[in-house]
N, C-alpha and C positions, 0 to 999 in steps of 0.2 A: 436049530442053527437059524438066526434071521438072514434074511436075503437083503441086498441093497434096497429092493422096493418097498420091504417091510420097514427100514430103518428111515426112509423117507417119508412114510406115511406116520410114524410114531408121534413127531412133534406137532402134527396137525391134531391128531387125536388127544393129545395132552394139552394142547391149548383149547380145544373144545370143551374138554372136561374142567378145566380151569375157570373157563368162562361159565358153565353150568354151576360150578361149585360158588363163583361169585355171586350169581342170582339167585342161589340158594341162601348163602349168607345174609344177603339183602333182604329177601322174605322174612327170615327170621328176626332181624333187626327190627323190621316194620311191624311185624306180629307182635313182639314184645313192646315197642312204643303204643301200639293199639289196645294193648292187654291193661297198659298203665293207665291210658286214657280213659278206657273202660270202666277200671276198677274205681277211679277217682269220682268218675260220673255216677257210680252206684252211690258212693258215700254222699255226692252232692245231692243226690234225689233222696236220699233217706232224711239228710239235715237240711233239706230245702226251706223249710220255714226260718230256720236261722239265717241262711245265705239271701234268702229273699228280704227279710225285715231289716237285718243287720247290716246288709251290703247294698243290696239292689236299689231299696227304696229310699234310705237316707239322704243320699245325694239330692232328692228333692224336697227336702225338709229345710226351714230356716234355722232349725238346730244342728245342721250337718257340720263338721270339724272346719271345714274350708271357710263357711259364712262367717262363725265365731272368729276365727282368726283375722278374717278382713275387718270384722267388727272391732277387735282389740287393737289392730294396727291403725285405724281410724282414729279411736280414742286416744292414741298415744300424741296424734296429731291435733286433737281438741275438735275432732269432726265424728257426727254419727251418718255421714253420708254413705258409708260402706257398710252399714248395718243391714242386715235383710230381716224384715220384722214377717213377711207373709211370701209365700210364692202362691199366687194366683192361678190355679190349674186343679182339675180333678182328673183321677184315673178311672177309665171305664173298659170293660171289656165288650167290644161290639160284635164279637164273632162267638160262635156256639164253641169253637174249639180254642179260644183265644189263651185262656188261662192254662189249659191243658199243654199247649204248644210251647208256652213261656216256660213252663215246668220243666219240660224237657231241654229245651234250647238253651235256657239259663244254664242248667247241671253241666250239659255237654260243654258249654264254653268254660264254665271253672274246671272241668276236666282236662281241657286243652291248656290252659293258664297254670294250672299246678303242675301238669306231667311235664311243661315245656322242657324244664333242665334234663329230667331223664331223657326225654325224646332227644335233644341236644347230644346228649352223651352218648347214645345209641347211634346217632349219625356220625359222631366223631369217631366211634368205634369201627364202623365201616370204612371211614375214609382214612384211618389213621395207617393201616397195612400198607397202602400204595403209595406212601411219602417216603421221600429220602431221610436220613438221619438227621441232615442239617434241618429241612423243612419240619421235621416232628419238634426240634428244638425250638425253631421260630415261632410254631404254632402251640408251645407249651401254655397252659390256662385258659386255651380257646373255649371250652365248655364254660369256665367260671366266669368269664368275661362275657360271652353270650347270654347266661343266664342273669348276670348282673343287669348288663345294657336292658334287657327283656322285664327285669323287675322294676327298673328304673321308669321305663316306659309305662309298665303297668300304674305305678302310682301317680305320674304325673299325669295320665288319662282320667284315672279315677279321683284323685283330689283336686286337679285343677280344671282341666277339658270338661269333665262331665258337670260339676256344679254350675260353672259359666255358663255352658250351653242350655242345662235346665233354667238358669236364671232368665236367660235372655228369651227364650221361646216361650217362657212363661209370662214375661212381661209384655212380649209384642203383642199388638191388637190394632187391628185396621178400623175398628170402631168400639166403642164403649159397650155397646149393646151384644158383641160377639163375646161368648165365653170360651174359654180354653177348657176343652175336654179332651186330654189326650187318649188316645186308644192305649192299653197296656202294651200290644204288642210294639206299636211302634216306639213308645216311650223305653221299655226294656231292650228292644233292638237297637236303639241309639246308644244308650248306655254301654252295651256290650260290643259295637262297632266301635265307637270312641276307644274303650279301653284295652282293647284286643288288637286294634288298629295301631294304637299309641306303642304298644309292645313291640310291634313288628317294624314301625319305623325307627324306633331306636338301634334295630340292628344294622344300621346303616354303614358303621366302621366295619363291622363283621363282615359285610358282602364286599365291602372295597378290599378289605383283607384277602378273600379269596380270589375274588376277579384281578387282584394285582399278583398275586401266585400263578395265576393262570395266564398271566401277560394280557389280560384284556384291557386291563385298565393301568395308567401310568400316572404318575404325580403331574407329568406336563399336560396331559389330558384332561385331568380334574382342574388344572388351573385354569386351562385356556376356556373350559367350558364352566366356569364357576357360576357364572351369571344365569347362564340355562339352567345349572342344577339348582339354584337359589329359586328361580321362577317355578321349577318343577315342586321343589319343596313347599312354596307357597300355595300351589294348586292343591298338593297334598292335604296341607293345612286347612285348607277352606273345605274339603271334602269332611273333614272330622269337625271343623268348628263352627259357629254360627258366624254369619255375614258380616260382623262388627268388626272395625279396625283393632281394637284391644285384645280380642280373641284370635285373632290373626298373627299379631305381635307375639303374643305370649306362646303360640305354638312354633312360629318362625324362629324365635330364639335359640331353643334347644337344638333344634334342626340345623341350623346353620352352622351352630357350634360342632354337631356330630360329622357334618360334612367337612368341616376343617380338621376334625381328628381325622377323618377318613383320608385326608390327604396328607398327614403326618404318617399315618400306617402306611400309605403306598410308598412315601419316600424311604421308610424304613426296609420295606420289601425290596424295593429297587437297590438300596445301598447294599442288602445282603447279597442279591444276585451278582452285583459288580465285583465283591469280594469272593465270591464263590469262582465266578470267571478267572480273575486275577490268580487266584490260588492254582 
């Protein structure tokens, strides 16, 4: 027969076990995510020749899709000024482990990018049981939209920001006697940073969604500090793109649009909270 003292202690023991179970569940979600990233990284290592020659190197070639599209766009208005005939730079490996490092680094980043939707799903599976029924309904499709925004960011970074950055740095010279000989580590590192960074930046509306649900961000706050937010966006854009006005505007337009979408998302969350209070 349980004594009153035993009954008092039971809830604390259950709460501790619940907390430990919670950590155990989180651990398995992380383990499965790492396994997915690892498997895709191994596949990328196996097919690294294709990835390197068909994905990483092409943005630095005049025949890349973006450069051809710009050339055709210019021809529609009877000008060839948008056509890129040559990118004046060469790639070199100046460190003994340069190419070896890029071999593994590029494969790992490919693993992160491809496995991102699955990792987002695992994170959602961990968070979902702690939400109320109304919160679950409001967050329906969160994995799909997170993955969609990430994919759009990857495409934006790869097909727009990357070739523009390569074109800018390949054509920038302090003096005609100085040749542009890019180290392979810096070149590939720039491409991977731009592409993966763009995918993360496009998560802005989803970040606003979760912060609004947590009560940290409100539509009023986002509107009040809109100018500050735009300045931060321009700074982030400057970190990903060359320091020329065209590139800055190019990256600022979608990010400012995403900020405004975030404001609308925050308004929707606030209306849902008000309806819940009134009910």
